[in-house]
N, C-alpha and C positions, 0 to 999 in steps of 0.2 A: 823161246817160250820155256818156262820152267817145267821139267818133267813131273808128272803126277804118278804116285805109286800108292799101292795099297798092300802093305806088307803084313803077312801073317793073319789074314782076315779070319781064318778058321780057328785061330787061337786067341781071339780077342778077349779083352777084359769084359766082365759083366757090369751092368749098371743097375741102380735102384732109384726109386723116387718117382715123383709124379711125371707122367708123360701125357701129351695131348692124345685124345681119343678120336679126333677128327682128322681128315686128310690134310693137315697142315701142322706146323711145329710152333704154333703161337705160344706166347706166355703172357701173363698178366702184366699190363703196363706197356707192352710193346706197341710201337707204331706199325700198322699193317702196310706192307709194301707188296702189292699184288704180284709183281714180277718174282720176288723172292719166295712168296708163298706158293705160287704155281710151280716153281722149280722144286721146292721142298716136297710138295705133294707128289710130284712125279717120282722123286727119289724114294720117298716112303713107299710108294706103290710098286717099286721095282720097274717102272716104265722108264728105263735108262735111255732109250732112244728119244723119248719126249724130253727128258731132262737135258740131254745134250743139245737138242734143238732149242730149248729155252735159254740155256746159259751160253751156248756157243755161237750165237748170232753175231756177237761182236769180236769173235776170236778166229780170224782167218787161219786156215791150216790145222785146226783142231782135229785130231784123229779120235773121234768119239768112241768108235768101236774098240780100239786098242786101249783107250783110257778106262772104259767101263768093263772090259773083259773080266777082270778079277771079281767084280760084283755080280756080273751075269752068271759066272760059274758058282760063286759061293752063296749068293743070296738072290737066286733067280726070281723069286716071287715077292721080293721087297722085304720091308721091315715091318715089325708089329707096332712099334711105337716110336715117337720122336718128341723131342722138346728142344726149344731154343734156349740156350743157357746164357747167351750174350748177344746184345745188339748195341752197336755204337752208331750214332748219327752225328756227324760233324757239321760245323758251320760250312756252308758251301754245298752240302748235299751228299757227301760220301757216306755210305752206310755199310757197315760190316756186321755179319752175323755168324755165330757158331751154333750149330744144332747137333744134338746127339741122336743117333738112330740105333735102336736095339732090335735084335732078332727075337722071334717068338719065344724061344727057349731061354732068353735072357743071357745067353752065353756070348753074344757078339755085340760089339759097339763100333760104330763108325762115326767119326766127327766130320761134319761138312762145314767148310768155310766158304762164304760168298761175300763178294764186295760189289757194290753197285753205286751208280751216280747218275745224276741227271745229265743227259747228253741232248742238248737242244731242249725240246719239250717232253722228252720221254726218259724214263728211268731204264737203264740198261745194266745188266750184270757184266762187269768188266773182268772179274777174276773169280776163280773158284778152285778149291782143292779138297780132297778128302783123305783120311788116313785113320788108322786105329789108334794112333798115338796123339792124345790130347795135347801134350806138351809141344809137339810139332805144329799143331794147328794154332795154338796160342801164340807161337812165335810169328805167325803171319800177320797178326794184328798190328796195325799202323798206329 
């Protein structure tokens, strides 16, 4: 499994622009995928245990506490705003999303990447990653 890191969270770049005011990171024209929306809402609220529970069900051996430790320390109460900046839905059902999460003071930015697909009759999150570096997250897009 690819290691997940969050480097320099306290010195993150700031963002501007419109962000969702509700507990999800939707954007105009997007298809709503409840599994992704639920995970984004937990991430936004700083409910990292719930987030790991939602995204990690299909990832055996995921050490959620270790993975989320930098966020628990740096952003224990969650984020103020978020917005989904990219959603790709491929033929066959693969969906990829990139969402930006900003701290209340506007000084922090975390980019969350999630990938999901239909497995049987249910959509499951198959992969996720987060970082302060948008370029790294864009490189994950398939």
